[in-house]
C-alpha positions as CSV (number, residue, x, y, z in Angstrom):
1,M,148.4,-48.9,-0.6
2,N,144.9,-50.4,-1.6
3,P,142.2,-49.6,1.2
4,D,141.6,-53.2,1.5
5,T,145.4,-54.3,1.9
6,I,145.9,-56.1,5.2
7,V,149.3,-55.7,6.6
8,L,150.4,-59.3,8.2
9,I,153.0,-58.8,10.7
10,A,154.9,-61.9,11.5
11,E,156.9,-61.0,14.5
12,D,157.5,-63.2,17.8
13,D,158.7,-60.3,19.9
14,D,155.8,-58.5,21.5
15,G,157.8,-55.2,21.8
16,H,158.8,-55.2,18.3
17,A,155.3,-56.0,17.2
18,A,153.9,-53.3,19.0
19,L,156.4,-50.8,17.9
20,I,155.9,-51.7,14.2
21,E,152.1,-51.3,14.5
22,K,152.4,-48.1,16.5
23,N,154.8,-46.5,14.3
24,L,153.0,-47.6,11.1
25,R,149.9,-45.9,12.6
26,R,151.8,-42.8,13.5
27,A,153.1,-42.5,9.9
28,G,149.4,-42.2,8.9
29,M,148.9,-45.9,7.5
30,A,145.1,-46.8,8.4
31,R,145.3,-50.1,7.0
32,P,144.2,-53.1,9.2
33,C,147.2,-55.2,10.7
34,H,147.0,-58.8,11.8
35,R,149.9,-60.2,13.8
36,L,151.3,-63.7,13.5
37,R,153.6,-65.0,16.2
38,D,155.7,-67.6,14.4
39,G,156.4,-69.1,11.1
40,Q,154.1,-72.0,11.5
41,E,151.2,-69.9,12.4
42,T,152.0,-67.6,9.4
43,L,152.0,-70.6,7.1
44,E,148.7,-71.7,8.5
45,F,147.1,-68.4,8.1
46,L,148.1,-67.8,4.5
47,S,147.2,-71.4,3.6
48,G,143.7,-71.1,5.1
49,S,144.4,-74.2,7.6
50,G,144.9,-72.1,10.8
51,Q,142.9,-69.2,12.1
52,N,142.4,-67.4,8.8
53,Q,138.8,-66.0,9.1
54,W,139.0,-64.1,5.8
55,G,137.1,-66.8,3.9
56,K,137.0,-67.2,0.3
57,G,137.6,-64.3,-2.1
58,W,140.2,-61.8,-3.1
59,Y,142.5,-60.5,-0.6
60,R,145.4,-58.0,-0.7
61,Y,148.2,-59.0,1.7
62,L,151.5,-57.5,2.4
63,L,153.7,-59.6,4.7
64,L,156.3,-58.1,7.2
65,L,158.3,-61.1,8.0
66,D,160.8,-61.3,10.7
67,I,163.5,-63.8,9.9
68,N,164.3,-65.2,13.3
69,L,160.8,-66.7,14.1
70,P,160.3,-69.7,16.3
71,R,159.0,-73.2,14.9
72,I,159.6,-72.3,11.2
73,N,162.1,-69.4,10.4
74,G,161.2,-66.4,8.2
75,I,163.5,-67.7,5.4
76,E,161.7,-71.1,5.2
77,V,158.3,-69.3,5.3
78,L,159.5,-67.2,2.2
79,R,161.0,-70.1,0.5
80,R,157.5,-72.0,0.9
81,M,155.4,-68.9,-0.2
82,K,157.3,-68.1,-3.1
83,K,157.0,-71.8,-4.2
84,H,153.2,-71.4,-4.1
85,E,151.1,-70.4,-7.3
86,V,149.1,-68.1,-5.4
87,L,150.9,-66.8,-2.4
88,K,154.1,-66.1,-4.5
89,Q,152.2,-62.8,-5.5
90,V,152.1,-61.6,-1.9
91,P,154.8,-58.8,-1.4
92,V,157.0,-59.8,1.4
93,L,159.3,-57.4,3.3
94,M,161.9,-59.2,5.4
95,L,162.8,-57.8,8.9
96,S,166.0,-58.7,10.5
97,T,168.6,-57.4,13.1
98,T,171.4,-58.4,10.8
99,D,172.6,-57.0,7.5
100,D,174.7,-59.9,6.7
101,P,175.3,-59.7,2.9
102,K,174.8,-63.4,2.6
103,E,171.3,-63.3,4.3
104,V,170.2,-60.5,2.3
105,E,171.2,-62.3,-1.0
106,T,169.6,-65.5,0.2
107,C,166.1,-63.4,0.9
108,H,166.3,-61.7,-2.5
109,S,167.0,-64.8,-4.4
110,L,164.1,-66.5,-2.8
111,G,161.9,-63.7,-4.0
112,C,161.5,-61.2,-1.0
113,N,160.5,-57.7,-2.3
114,F,162.4,-55.7,0.3
115,Y,164.9,-56.4,3.1
116,L,165.0,-54.1,6.2
117,T,167.5,-54.3,8.9
118,K,165.8,-53.5,12.3
119,P,168.0,-51.1,14.2
120,T,168.8,-52.3,17.7
121,E,168.2,-48.8,19.4
122,P,164.5,-48.3,20.0
123,D,164.3,-44.7,18.9
124,A,166.2,-45.6,15.6
125,F,163.8,-48.5,15.2
126,A,160.8,-46.5,15.5
127,Q,162.0,-43.8,13.1
128,V,162.8,-46.6,10.3
129,I,159.3,-48.1,10.7
130,A,157.5,-44.7,10.7
131,R,159.3,-44.1,7.3
132,L,158.2,-47.7,6.2
133,G,154.7,-46.7,7.1
134,S,154.8,-43.7,4.8
135,F,156.1,-45.9,1.9
136,L,153.4,-48.7,2.6
137,D,150.7,-46.0,2.4
138,V,151.4,-45.4,-1.3
139,V,152.4,-49.1,-2.4
140,T,149.8,-50.8,-4.6
141,V,149.4,-54.4,-3.7
142,P,148.1,-57.2,-6.1
143,G,145.2,-59.2,-5.1
144,I,145.1,-62.9,-4.5
145,R,142.2,-65.4,-4.4
146,L,141.9,-67.5,-1.6
147,G,139.8,-70.4,-1.3
148,P,139.7,-73.5,0.6
149,P,143.0,-74.5,2.1
150,S,145.5,-73.5,-0.5
151,G,148.0,-76.5,-0.2
152,I,150.9,-74.7,1.3
153,S,153.3,-77.6,2.3
154,L,153.7,-77.1,6.1
155,N,156.3,-79.7,6.4
């Protein structure tokens, strides 16, 4: 992954978020991570209307997006991102505890790049995320240009 890529972790569960970052690091990924706790916060961050301190310029984001987020679920976040001219370029990896084929198909049809089923057993979950970290370390992510609030619809 490009050295300036920021991994955004949209995950409401504190334990899962900690496991994700810990095991990405354990796999050797040294990229900065930024946690977002719900769908609303994720959209606000990406649109520049929330706590996004990155300012104007080119950024490389890769979003790990939990489906079952409070306030706005991950599928709706994905839908809104992929309708946006700039944010549609951000690679999105959906995370879910379900492997329901309808949900997987919905996410892919909306433009997610990958769909990962989170194992329910903690050790298996840690192993899957460690493998993901190895993968993410070699992925090239496109840059996007962020300026003033990018106009993502939060409604």
